[in-house]
C-alpha positions in Angstrom: 29.0 -112.9 45.4 30.8 -116.1 44.6 34.1 -115.0 43.0 37.7 -115.1 44.1 37.3 -111.4 44.8 34.5 -112.1 47.2 36.6 -114.6 49.0 39.2 -112.0 49.4 36.7 -109.5 50.8 35.5 -112.1 53.4 39.1 -112.8 54.4 39.9 -109.0 54.6 36.9 -108.2 56.8 37.6 -111.1 59.1 41.2 -110.1 59.4 40.2 -106.5 60.3 37.8 -107.8 62.9 40.5 -110.0 64.4 42.9 -107.0 64.6 40.2 -105.0 66.3 39.8 -107.7 68.8 43.5 -107.7 69.5 43.3 -103.9 70.1 40.6 -104.6 72.7 42.9 -107.0 74.5 46.0 -104.9 74.0 45.8 -103.1 77.4 46.0 -106.3 79.3 48.7 -107.6 77.0 50.8 -104.5 77.9 50.0 -104.6 81.6 50.9 -108.3 82.1 47.2 -109.2 82.6 47.3 -107.7 86.1 44.2 -107.6 88.4 41.9 -105.6 88.5 43.0 -104.3 85.0 41.7 -107.4 83.3 38.2 -106.7 84.6 38.1 -102.9 84.6 39.3 -102.8 81.0 37.3 -105.9 80.0 40.3 -107.7 78.5 40.5 -110.9 80.5 41.6 -114.0 78.6 41.8 -117.6 79.8 44.8 -118.1 77.5 47.5 -116.5 79.6 45.7 -117.2 82.8 45.6 -121.0 82.3 49.1 -121.0 80.8 50.4 -120.3 84.3 47.6 -121.8 86.4 47.6 -125.2 84.7 51.4 -125.3 84.6 51.5 -125.3 80.9 54.4 -122.8 81.3 56.5 -125.9 82.2 55.0 -128.0 79.4 53.1 -130.2 81.9 50.8 -132.7 80.3 47.3 -131.1 80.6 45.6 -134.1 82.1 48.3 -135.4 84.5 46.8 -134.0 87.7 43.5 -135.0 89.3 43.1 -131.6 90.8 44.8 -129.2 88.4 44.1 -130.6 84.9 42.7 -128.4 82.2 38.9 -128.1 82.5 38.2 -128.9 78.9 37.8 -132.0 76.6 40.9 -133.7 75.3 41.5 -131.9 72.0 41.4 -128.4 73.6 43.8 -129.7 76.2 46.2 -131.0 73.5 46.0 -127.6 71.7 46.9 -125.8 74.9 49.8 -128.1 75.6 51.1 -128.2 72.0 51.2 -124.4 71.7 53.1 -124.4 75.1 55.8 -126.6 73.5 56.6 -124.0 70.9 56.6 -121.2 73.3 60.2 -120.3 74.2 61.2 -120.1 77.9 61.8 -116.4 78.4 60.5 -113.4 80.4 58.0 -112.9 77.5 56.6 -116.4 77.5 53.1 -115.4 78.6 53.0 -112.8 75.7 54.4 -115.3 73.1 52.0 -118.0 74.2 49.1 -115.6 73.9 50.2 -114.4 70.4 50.7 -118.0 69.1 47.2 -119.0 70.3 45.4 -115.9 69.0 47.1 -116.2 65.6 45.6 -119.7 65.3 42.3 -118.4 66.6 42.4 -115.7 63.9 42.9 -118.2 61.2 40.0 -120.3 62.5 37.9 -117.2 62.7 38.6 -116.4 59.0 37.8 -120.0 58.1 34.6 -119.8 60.0 33.7 -116.6 58.2 34.2 -118.3 54.9 31.9 -121.1 55.9 29.2 -118.7 57.1 29.5 -116.9 53.7 29.0 -120.1 51.8 25.9 -121.0 53.8 24.3 -117.5 53.8 26.0 -115.2 51.4 23.4 -112.4 52.0 24.2 -112.0 55.7 27.6 -113.4 56.3 29.1 -110.0 57.3 27.0 -109.9 60.4 29.1 -112.6 62.0 32.2 -110.5 61.3 31.0 -107.2 62.6 29.0 -108.4 65.6 30.5 -106.4 68.5 30.2 -109.1 71.1 32.0 -111.5 68.7 34.9 -109.1 68.2 35.0 -108.5 72.0 35.1 -112.2 72.8 37.3 -113.7 70.1 40.4 -114.2 72.3 38.9 -115.1 75.6 39.2 -118.8 75.1 39.9 -121.6 72.6 36.2 -121.8 71.4 36.9 -121.2 67.7 38.5 -124.6 67.4 35.1 -126.2 68.2 33.1 -123.6 66.3 34.8 -124.2 62.9 34.4 -128.0 63.1 30.7 -127.6 64.1 30.2 -125.3 61.1 31.9 -127.9 58.9 29.5 -130.6 60.3 26.5 -128.4 59.4 27.9 -127.5 55.9 28.5 -131.1 55.0 25.3 -132.4 56.5 23.1 -130.0 54.4 24.9 -131.3 51.3 24.2 -134.9 52.4 27.8 -135.7 52.9 26.9 -137.4 56.2 30.2 -139.3 56.9 32.3 -136.1 56.6 29.7 -134.3 58.7 29.8 -137.0 61.4 33.6 -136.9 61.5 33.6 -133.1 61.9 31.0 -133.3 64.6 32.9 -136.0 66.5 36.0 -133.8 66.5 34.0 -130.8 67.6 32.5 -132.6 70.5 35.9 -133.8 71.6 37.0 -130.2 71.5 34.3 -128.3 73.4 31.5 -130.8 74.0 28.6 -128.3 73.3 28.2 -129.5 69.7 26.8 -132.8 71.0 23.4 -131.2 71.1 23.4 -130.9 67.3 22.7 -134.7 67.2 19.1 -133.9 68.2 18.2 -131.8 65.2 20.3 -134.1 63.0 18.3 -137.1 64.1 15.1 -135.2 63.7 15.9 -134.2 60.1 17.0 -137.7 59.1 13.9 -139.2 60.8 11.6 -136.9 58.8 13.4 -138.0 55.7 12.9 -141.6 56.7 16.6 -142.2 56.6 16.8 -144.5 59.6 20.0 -146.2 58.6 21.7 -142.9 58.0 20.6 -141.8 61.4 22.2 -144.8 63.1 25.3 -144.5 61.0 25.7 -140.8 61.7 25.3 -141.2 65.4 27.7 -144.2 65.5 30.3 -142.3 63.4 30.3 -139.1 65.5 30.0 -140.7 68.9 32.4 -143.5 67.9 35.0 -141.0 66.9 34.5 -139.1 70.1 35.1 -142.3 72.1 38.2 -143.1 70.1 39.6 -139.6 70.8 38.8 -139.8 74.5 39.8 -143.4 75.1 43.6 -142.9 75.3 43.1 -140.0 77.8 40.6 -141.9 79.9 43.0 -145.0 80.1 46.3 -143.2 80.6 45.2 -140.3 82.9 41.7 -141.1 84.0 41.4 -138.7 86.9 42.7 -135.7 84.9 40.5 -136.6 81.9 37.4 -136.9 84.2 38.0 -133.5 85.8 36.1 -131.7 83.0 33.0 -133.9 83.6 33.4 -133.7 87.3 33.6 -129.9 87.4 30.6 -129.5 85.2 28.6 -132.0 87.2 29.5 -130.4 90.6 29.3 -126.7 89.6 26.5 -124.7 91.0 24.8 -121.7 89.4 27.5 -119.8 87.6 28.0 -116.4 85.9 25.6 -115.5 83.2 23.0 -118.2 83.9 19.4 -117.6 84.8 20.0 -119.5 88.1 22.9 -117.2 89.2 20.9 -114.1 88.3 17.9 -115.3 90.3 20.2 -116.1 93.3 21.5 -112.5 93.2 17.9 -111.3 93.3 17.2 -113.4 96.3 15.5 -116.3 94.5 17.1 -119.7 95.2 16.6 -122.6 92.8 17.0 -126.1 94.4 18.5 -129.1 92.6 20.0 -127.0 89.8 21.5 -130.0 88.0 18.1 -131.6 87.7 16.3 -128.3 86.8 19.0 -127.6 84.2 18.6 -131.0 82.6 14.8 -130.9 82.7 14.7 -127.5 81.1 17.0 -128.7 78.3 15.0 -131.9 77.7 11.7 -130.0 77.7 13.0 -127.3 75.4 14.6 -129.8 73.0 11.6 -132.2 73.0 9.2 -129.3 72.4 11.3 -128.0 69.5 11.7 -131.5 68.1 8.0 -132.2 68.1 7.4 -128.8 66.5 9.8 -129.8 63.7 8.2 -133.2 63.2 4.8 -131.6 62.7 6.1 -129.3 59.9 5.2 -130.2 56.4 8.7 -129.7 55.0 12.1 -130.8 56.2 14.3 -127.9 57.3 18.0 -127.8 56.8 20.4 -128.2 59.7 21.6 -124.6 59.0 18.1 -123.3 59.7 17.6 -125.0 63.1 21.1 -125.6 64.6 21.1 -122.2 66.3 17.8 -122.8 68.2 19.1 -126.1 69.6 22.3 -124.6 70.8 20.4 -121.6 72.2 18.1 -124.0 74.2 21.2 -125.7 75.6 22.8 -122.3 76.5 19.7 -121.0 78.2 19.3 -124.2 80.3 22.9 -124.4 81.3 24.3 -123.5 84.7 26.8 -121.1 83.1 26.5 -118.7 80.2 30.0 -117.3 79.6 30.7 -114.2 77.5 32.5 -116.3 74.8 29.5 -118.5 74.2 28.5 -115.7 71.7 31.1 -117.3 69.5 29.0 -120.5 69.4 25.7 -118.8 68.8 26.4 -115.9 66.4 27.6 -117.9 63.3 24.7 -120.4 63.8 22.3 -117.4 64.0 23.8 -115.8 60.9 23.5 -118.9 58.7 19.8 -119.1 59.4 19.1 -115.3 59.3 16.7 -113.8 56.9 16.6 -110.1 56.1 13.3 -109.6 58.0 15.0 -110.8 61.2 18.0 -108.5 61.2 16.5 -106.0 63.6 15.9 -108.8 66.1 19.5 -109.9 65.6 20.8 -106.4 66.6 18.5 -106.4 69.7 20.1 -109.6 70.8 23.6 -108.5 69.9 23.1 -105.2 71.8 22.1 -107.1 74.9 25.2 -109.3 74.5 27.7 -106.5 74.2 26.2 -104.7 77.2 26.5 -107.9 79.2 30.1 -108.4 78.0 31.2 -105.2 79.6 28.8 -105.6 82.6 30.2 -109.0 83.7 33.8 -107.7 83.8 32.8 -104.7 85.8 30.9 -106.9 88.2 34.0 -109.1 88.6 36.0 -106.0 89.2 34.2 -105.5 92.5 35.8 -108.8 93.7 39.4 -107.7 92.7 40.0 -104.5 94.6 38.8 -102.1 91.9 37.5 -98.8 93.2 34.5 -98.9 90.9 32.4 -101.8 89.6 28.9 -103.0 88.8 26.9 -103.9 91.9 25.2 -107.4 92.1 21.7 -106.1 91.5 22.8 -104.3 88.4 24.6 -107.3 87.1 21.6 -109.6 87.8 19.3 -107.2 85.8 21.7 -107.1 82.9 22.0 -110.9 82.9 18.2 -111.2 82.8 17.9 -108.7 79.9 20.6 -110.7 78.0 18.7 -113.9 78.5 15.4 -112.3 77.5 17.0 -110.9 74.3 18.2 -114.4 73.3 14.7 -115.8 73.9 13.2 -113.0 71.9 15.6 -113.6 69.0 14.9 -117.4 69.1 11.2 -116.8 68.9 11.6 -114.3 66.0 13.7 -116.7 63.8 11.9 -119.9 64.6 10.9 -121.5 61.3 7.4 -120.5 60.5 4.7 -123.2 59.9 3.7 -121.2 56.8 7.1 -121.3 55.1 7.3 -122.9 51.7 9.5 -125.9 51.1 11.7 -123.8 48.9 13.0 -122.1 52.0 15.1 -125.2 52.9 16.9 -125.0 49.6 18.2 -121.5 50.2 21.1 -122.9 52.2 22.0 -126.0 50.2 22.1 -124.0 46.9 23.8 -120.8 48.1 27.4 -122.0 47.8 29.3 -122.7 44.6 
């Protein structure tokens, strides 16, 4: 399916999914995002919440305060601020700000769907119809980083390394999680004995990240640093293994160290596994596993992280693994509604999910992700032709 008609089908499906997501958020939109409605109806969004909380409603520069700057990397902060500038001052400004941002997110979602289609035309639609993706689309600004990360993967597997490195640098400056893709990228280039390309790629991507961050770090250092400070100081947070264990009465000491060690162990083990393989996998085949390791080791596992993981899962997915994909997605959508019902118990709701139930649901979600990772891990018996499936699938 590589015709203009097919492109139209992808766009139409993505548009329908985006509209379904808006319907899911519509109750909160009509009720002014009141509490506990945002939790009991599972329609919370950071977009209107931070519009007011970070004083974007008054067009305040997002990194001007040491204590109330946006808790995101520079490019996300600029997007939040820029869209506030075109939001008129009126009684409907929260609604208009939300609509402006979700319109842009919808366009990014459509673009991401087209990239997924190019990289795996046999399974692209799974990204569009995944219930947890639809449910999470407008929670945050994640799609800005997702589409640039997908561009980086798309260009890398076509050996357009400079374009890929630029896209990855932009993506890291938007949400930071794509930085972990440098590990499989370096592994692939090492196996290809492309040492100069490895150094050039890392220099390009991290150099661009530095260039983007430098003006913010020099002009408003305390506000720029707040993102790193909050992530360094945060304890066990919603969705993580550590938080779930705490709810079950198991305390994990030195969470920062444990989280880092788990990520390093997981990434090192996966890297050594890849180095021992006879063939060189494509980045599309292994990017999901690296981001999943990062997510599993992290101190927080927010509902919208499914937007990071699902497109990466779909571009590596084979037909035999689709049942495992739906097991994982089923656990994700159950958690999606479970976390909001758990939060409802803190906001005056008459009903909600108790802590024990939430902890069990979190553990099941994490177990489902681990199961799916193990199911789709590249087999040692795969033929070298497997790596070509992705690089030759697009026109």
